C-alpha positions in Angstrom: 12.8 269.5 -49.7 12.3 265.9 -48.2 9.2 264.5 -49.6 8.1 263.6 -46.0 8.6 267.1 -44.7 6.9 268.6 -47.8 3.9 266.2 -47.4 3.7 266.8 -43.6 3.8 270.6 -44.1 1.0 270.5 -47.0 -1.1 268.2 -44.7 -0.6 270.2 -41.5 -1.3 273.7 -43.2 -4.5 272.5 -44.7 -5.7 270.8 -41.7 -5.3 274.0 -39.8 -6.5 276.4 -42.5 -3.1 278.0 -42.9 -1.6 279.4 -46.0 2.1 279.2 -47.4 2.6 282.9 -46.8 5.0 284.5 -44.5 2.2 285.1 -41.9 1.7 281.5 -41.4 5.0 279.7 -42.1 8.7 280.8 -41.8 11.9 278.9 -42.8 14.6 279.0 -40.0 18.2 278.3 -41.1 20.0 276.9 -38.1 23.5 278.3 -37.5 25.6 280.9 -39.2 27.9 278.1 -40.4 27.8 274.3 -40.9 29.3 273.5 -37.5 26.7 275.5 -35.6 23.9 274.1 -37.9 24.8 270.5 -37.1 25.0 271.4 -33.3 21.7 273.0 -33.3 20.1 270.0 -35.2 21.7 267.6 -32.7 20.2 269.5 -30.0 16.8 269.2 -31.7 17.3 265.4 -32.2 17.9 265.3 -28.5 14.9 267.2 -27.7 16.9 269.7 -25.7 16.3 272.7 -28.0 13.0 274.3 -27.5 13.7 278.0 -28.4 15.7 280.1 -30.9 16.4 284.0 -31.1 17.0 286.6 -33.7 17.6 290.4 -33.6 14.2 291.9 -33.5 15.3 294.7 -35.8 16.2 292.2 -38.5 12.2 291.9 -39.1 11.9 295.7 -39.5 14.7 296.0 -41.9 13.3 293.0 -44.0 9.8 294.6 -44.0 8.7 291.4 -42.3 5.9 291.1 -39.7 7.0 289.9 -36.2 6.4 286.1 -35.8 3.4 285.4 -33.7 2.2 282.4 -31.4 1.1 279.5 -33.7 3.5 280.4 -36.6 4.7 277.3 -38.3 8.7 277.0 -38.5 10.6 274.8 -40.8 14.0 274.4 -39.6 16.6 273.9 -42.2 20.2 273.1 -41.9 23.1 275.5 -43.2 22.6 274.5 -46.7 18.8 275.1 -46.6 17.6 271.6 -46.4 14.6 271.2 -44.3 15.1 269.0 -41.3 12.2 269.6 -38.8 8.8 271.3 -38.4 7.7 273.2 -35.4 5.1 275.7 -34.1 5.8 278.7 -32.2 4.3 278.6 -28.6 5.6 281.7 -26.7 7.6 284.9 -27.7 9.7 287.2 -25.6 11.8 290.3 -26.2 14.9 290.3 -24.3 17.8 292.7 -24.6 21.2 291.1 -25.3 22.6 292.0 -21.8 19.5 290.6 -20.1 19.6 287.1 -21.5 19.1 284.6 -18.7 20.4 281.2 -17.9 16.9 279.7 -18.2 16.5 281.2 -21.6 19.8 280.1 -22.8 19.1 276.5 -21.5 16.0 276.4 -23.7 18.0 277.6 -26.7 20.5 274.9 -25.9 23.8 276.0 -27.4 26.5 273.7 -26.3 25.9 272.6 -22.6 22.8 275.1 -22.6 24.4 277.5 -20.1 24.2 281.3 -20.6 28.2 281.3 -20.8 28.2 278.8 -23.7 25.5 280.9 -25.4 27.5 284.1 -25.2 30.7 282.1 -26.2 29.3 280.3 -29.3 26.7 282.9 -30.5 27.8 286.4 -29.7 30.1 286.5 -32.8 27.7 285.1 -35.2 24.9 287.4 -33.7 27.1 290.4 -34.4 28.0 289.3 -37.9 24.3 288.7 -38.8 23.5 292.2 -37.4 26.3 293.7 -39.3 25.1 291.8 -42.6 21.7 293.4 -42.1 22.9 296.9 -41.4 22.1 296.6 -37.6 24.3 298.2 -35.1 24.8 295.6 -32.4 25.2 296.5 -28.6 24.4 295.0 -25.3 21.0 296.7 -25.8 20.2 294.9 -28.9 16.7 293.6 -28.5 16.3 289.8 -29.3 13.2 288.2 -30.2 13.3 284.8 -28.4 10.8 282.2 -29.6 9.8 279.0 -28.1 8.3 276.1 -30.0 7.1 272.6 -30.0 8.3 270.2 -32.6 5.7 268.7 -34.9 8.0 266.7 -37.0 11.5 266.1 -35.6 14.7 265.2 -37.5 14.5 261.7 -36.4 10.9 261.4 -37.6 11.9 262.0 -41.3 15.3 260.3 -41.2 16.3 259.6 -44.8 
């Protein structure tokens, strides 16, 4: 972990009386492959990305509590290297078939359109569901989380 990110996380958690358990901090790996990871990090750098998503059932299968507003997020690249820190500001459950243009724009895949989100993320969403033993369908409930950046990729450039 980058020294600057580790120092930032430690200071932030102490200043807000948070612990390093899964209730207060989560590590988010961007992308299901290196190409997706770099694209997501580039959108963070450009401050276009303000939301992410995951199949809600993934938390149940992993026996994890659902994220909550205020949760600290450490965004990592495909290789697990931390690149940015954020805080969850809003959470919404959305069925895959009900994803909207506005939400897709906040997730910022490609040009931010719903068509790009479906084209670039449906395959990896299906694959990650399969890996977790989740049966994917158009009714699969997604947990969409919005965040504010506390430490961006350019803030901790090497």
